[in-house]
N, C-alpha and C positions, 0 to 999 in steps of 0.2 A: 679395278685392273687384273684383269682375268689372261695369263700368259698362257698360248696355245701351243706344246709342242708341235715344230712342222718340218715338212723335209723340203729342200730349197736346192731348185736347181740352177749352176751358175754357168751363164755362157758369155766370154769374153773373146773379144775383135780385136785386134790391135794392128793400128797399118802406119807404121813410121816413117819419115818422110822421102825413104829413100825407095818407098814401094813394098819394103820386104811386112809382110802379112803373118800373124801369128791366131792362133783361136788357142783358145785356154775351156774345157770345161771341168766343171766338178760338181758334188755335191754334198751339203750339207747337214747337217739336223741343227736346228735349233726354236727360237719364240717368237710368235706374234701376237701382238699385243694394241689395243686401241685406247687411246686418250683422245677423247672429244671428237675432232674430225681426225686427226693425225692417229697413223701405223706404225708400227716398231716391230722393226725387224731385229733377232740379235742372234750372231751364230759365233761360234769359234773357227776361223778361217783353219785349214791346215797350210802347215809351210811344208815347200819341199822335202826338206829332213827328215820330215814325219815328228821330229821331235817339238816344236817349239808353234805355235798360233796368232794367229791378229783376230783380237775381239773385233767386232765387224757391227758398226748399230748402225740402221737405215733407216731416220724419217721422213716420212712421205706425208706429205702435207696436199691442200688440193693444187697450190700452184707452184710449188716446189718441194726438192728429195734434199735430205742432209744425209751426210756418210763421217761417220767418225768411224774410224781404223787407229786400235791400240794393239802395240807391240814392237818387236823389235826395228819396225818403223812405224811412225805415228801421221795423221791426214785427218786433217777437218774440212770439207767441202763442200760445195751449197751448189745445187744443179737447178738454176732458172732459165727458163725460154727466155732468148734477147738480152741474157747480161752475161756477160763477164768477169766471174769472178776472181779474185787474186786471193792464194793461201801458201802453204808449204808443206812439203814432205820433209819430214825428220825421220833422217837415219841415219846409222851410226857412224858415220863417214861423213856425215853434218847435216846442213839444213839447205834445199834445194827450192827456191819460186817456181810456182806455180803460178797460171792462169787457165780458167779450165773457161771455154765457150758451150754451153747447152744451144745442140742444134736440132734435138728430140728428146721428148719426154712426154712418155707415156706409165701410168699404172692404174689398176682396180684392184682394191682388193677390197674383202669384209672378213670377218670375224674369222673365219675359216679361210682363207688363204687368196692368192691373187699373183697379179704378173708384177713387174715391172720392167720399163724397156728405158735405157739413158744413150743416146746419142752425144759426143761433147769429144771437140779439139782439145790437147793438152799442150801448154807449152811452157816444158822443163826446162830452163834455165839457157832459152832459147833452140832448143830442139822440140820440134813439133813429133804431135802423135794423136793419132785418131782412134777413136776407143768408142765402142759401142757392147753394152753389156745387158743382158738380158738374163732375170729371176724371177724363178715361176715355185710358185710357194702353194702347199700342198699341206693339208691337218693333219700327222701321221696321229692314227689310232694307237693306244694303248694295246700291248700285247700280252693279253693275258696267259697262264699256264693252265693248263687242261687240266682238270682235277679227275679221277679215278673216284671213286665210292663203290669199294667193293665190302660187301658182307655175306658174312659164312650162315648157312643153314644150318 
C-alpha cells in the first residue's frame, strides 16, 4: 500500500426543504491509496474556527462508497444506488438519526487521482436535505528546494 499525497478540491451543494440553497468549496491536502479494487482517500477537513478539524476517510468501491468522519461530529455513512441507508450523526449535543437515499453515484480513480460525485437525499430527524458533493483529486508533486553549487576558483 503506497500512500500518494494528493490535493483535494471539494464542492458541496445543499438544498433545504424550504428551497434555501448553499454551496461550499474547499481545498484540502490528503492521501490516496489503493487496496485491491478499492481506493481510499483520507484528509483532515478544516473547521470553520480553523483550530480543529475532522478526519475524513472515503472508501471507494466499484458499486458503493463509504464515508467515515471523526472529530467534533462523527458519522459513518454508506452511499449505494437504489438503497436507503440508516445511520447516525454523533454531535456534542446528542445523536441524530439519519437516513441517506443515494440518487447519483459516479467515480473514477487511478493511483494518480480521480473524482467522486455523490448525490443523495438526507433525512436528519425528519428534516429533508438534498446534498450534491464532488471531490476532484490530483497527485501533489513534492516540492524540492533548489540548491546552488557555488564554487570558487
